[in-house]
N, C-alpha and C positions, 0 to 999 in steps of 0.2 A: 504494500500500500504506500502511495506517495505521501510525503510529509509536506507541511506548509510552514513557513516561517511566521512566527508571531512574536509579540512582546507581552510581558506581564510585569506588574509592579514588584520590583525587588525590595529588599529590606529597607533601603534608604529612600524608596519611592521612585527611583529612576526606572525607565522601561528596560527591562533585561531581555535580551534575545533568547529565543527558544525555538525548537522545532516541535510540531504537534501533528499527530495523526489519530483520528477518531473514526471508527467504522460508521458509515452513514446508512444504517439499516433500521433506524427507528427504535432500537433497543436501548436499554440502560446498561452501560458497560462499566466494569471496575476500571480504575485508573492506575497507571504505572508511571512513576517518575524515573526517567532514564538519566543516569549520571555518568558523564564522560570521563575519559582518560586525561592524561596530561596534555594531549593534543587539542583539547577543547571540543567545542561543538563543530564537528566537521561532517563530511559526507558519509563517513562510516557510521557515525552515531545517528545520523538521519536514517541510514539504511536500517540500523537496529531498531530505531523507534518505529519504522514502518513494519518491521517484522513482528514487533510486539502487537501492533494494531492488527496484523494478519491473524494473530492468535485470538483476537476478539476483545482486546483491551484498548482503552483510550490512553495513548502515550504522549508524554510531554518531556522533552529533553532540554533543560535550561542550560544556558552558557554561563557557568559560574565565573568565567574570566571576564565577562562583560560588566566591568565595574569602572568607576572613575580612575584615571591614572594610566601610566604605561602598562602594556600587557605583561611584561616580565615581572613588574611589581605585583600585579593582580595574581599572577601564577604563584609567586612567592608567598603572598598573603594567604592564598587558598591552601597551599601545602602546610603552612604554619598552623592554620585552623584545624587541619586534619590531624596534625601531630598533637595539638593541645586538646582536641575534642570539643572546641567551642570557637565561636566567631561568626562573622557575617555569612559565610557560605551556608551554615546550618539555618540561619534565618531566611536566606534566599530560597533554600529548599522548602521551607514552610510557606513562603510566598508562592512558589510554584505549585505546591499542593493545594493551597487555597484557590488559586486561579483555575487549576484543572477541575476542582470540585464544582465550580460554577458553570462549566461548559455543558452545552446541550449534548445529551447522549452519554453523560457520565453519572454513575451512581456514587454520590459523594461519600457514602458510608463504607465504600470498599476501595481502598487505595493501597498500593504496594510500591516497591522500588526495585530497580536493578542497576548495578554499577560495575564498572570495569577498571581494574588497577586503582588509581587514585579514587575513581568513582565507586569502586567496590568498598574501599575503606569508609567512604562517606555513607554508602548504603547501609553498612553494618552499624556504624555509630549512630546515625540518624534514627535507625529502627529501634534503638534503645529508648529514645525520648518521644518519638512521633507515634501517633495511633495508626500504625501500618498493619495490614493483615498478613503480609509476607514480604520478604526481601530476598533478592538474588545477589550474591556476592561472588564476583569472578576476579581471581588473583589480586585481592585487595588486602590491605593491612588488617591485622587482627590484634586486639589488646592482649597483654600478657596474662591478665588475671580474669577469672570468670566473673568477679564482682563488677568489672567494668561493662559486662554484657547483661547484667541482671535486668530483666524486663524486656529483653529483645523478643521480637515476634518470630514465627517460624522462618527458617533460613534454608535456602537452596544455594549451593556454592560449588565452584569448580576451580581447580588449580592444576598446573602442569608439573609433573615430577621432574622434568628436565630444567625447570626454572629454579636455579640454585638459590635465588634470593627470596622467593615467595612460597615454594613448595612446603617448607617447614611451617609456614603460617597456616596453610591449609590443614595440615595434620593437627596443629594447635586448635584451630577452629572446631574441628571434629571433637576434640577432647573437651574443650570448654563447654560446648553446647550439650554434650552428653552429661557433664557434671551438673549443668543447670536444669537438665530435664526438658530442654527446648526441642520441639520437633524439628528435625533437620534432615537434609540430604546433601552431604558433602562428598565429593568424588575427586580423587587425585588421578589424573590421566598419565600413565607411564610414558607415553610417546610424545606428549605435548610439552611445549615450553610456555613462556609468558605470552600473554595477549593472543591466545590461540583462537579466540572468537572474533577478533578484530582484523580488518583488512586494511591496515594503514600502510601508506607508501611514503617514501622520502628517505633522506639520509639517516635520520635518527632510527627509524624502523629497520633500515638495512644494517646499520651498525649494531643494533640490539640483537640481531640474529647471531652475531659472532661472539657476543659476550656471555656472561653467566646466566643472563635471563633467557637466552635461546628464544628470542622473540620470533613469532611467526604464526600465521593462520594455520590451523590444523583442522581440515574439514571433518574428519571422523569425530574428534573430540567436540568440535563446535556443534555438529548436528545432534550428537548424543545429548549435549547440554541443552539444546533447544527442546528436545523431547522431555527432558527432566523438568525444565522450566514450565513447559505447558502443563504437565501433570501436576506439578506442585502448586502453581498458581490456580489451576482449576479447583484444587482441593481447598485452598485457603482464601482465595479471592472470589471464586465462583465463576460461573459462566454469565453471558449476557442474558438479561431478562427483559421482557417487553412483548409487544404485539406480534412482531414477526417471529420471534423465538417461540412464543407460545403456539402460533399457527403451525410452525414446522413440527412441533411435537404432536399436534392433534391429527 
């Protein structure tokens, strides 16, 4: 499904860029906030937002780097907020959630999130404080102690075993969620590296393929992850409801 560019009120009131895709079938859909990698809101994240919509959810991908000041400073501030667990990006995600809840075709009571790398870390920490029904975390940072995840919603996650910097965090996430008794589906893919669901291009992505992250799209791991996301979100966020859905059932 194609996405369209929109703006929504950020935490400080300025219009923040985002990509949105909502199925136009007359039904009420659960919403999913899509949180980008370090590369920001690009065509790959737009593709992912469209795929979330193809699964039957209303997707909104905010550009967390769209803030006043030079882009490099915005990136640095966003990463600092992720490390500290607080700051304006979390408020901007709340703004994105509030905006999505008001859109036609969205069931405001059913909102989830999905994030990748930097965005995966945000998707996990935000899910501790926000009223989300489910969150999907792919190769994102994980706190060291279970107490920091207390209150988190159900989690589906994926990491690549060849990713020497984040694979251990995937194993830790499995352990912490088990300790907390939180329903989860965490899978470590033996043949995948970092960013195995993303199709980024450019110098940084190319260089990353040769380093300890072993960056690279892995179609088998990606497609298996999409199947797991679809099943997990269906269980915790539900399917679309409304006239056309009910007619299809009858």
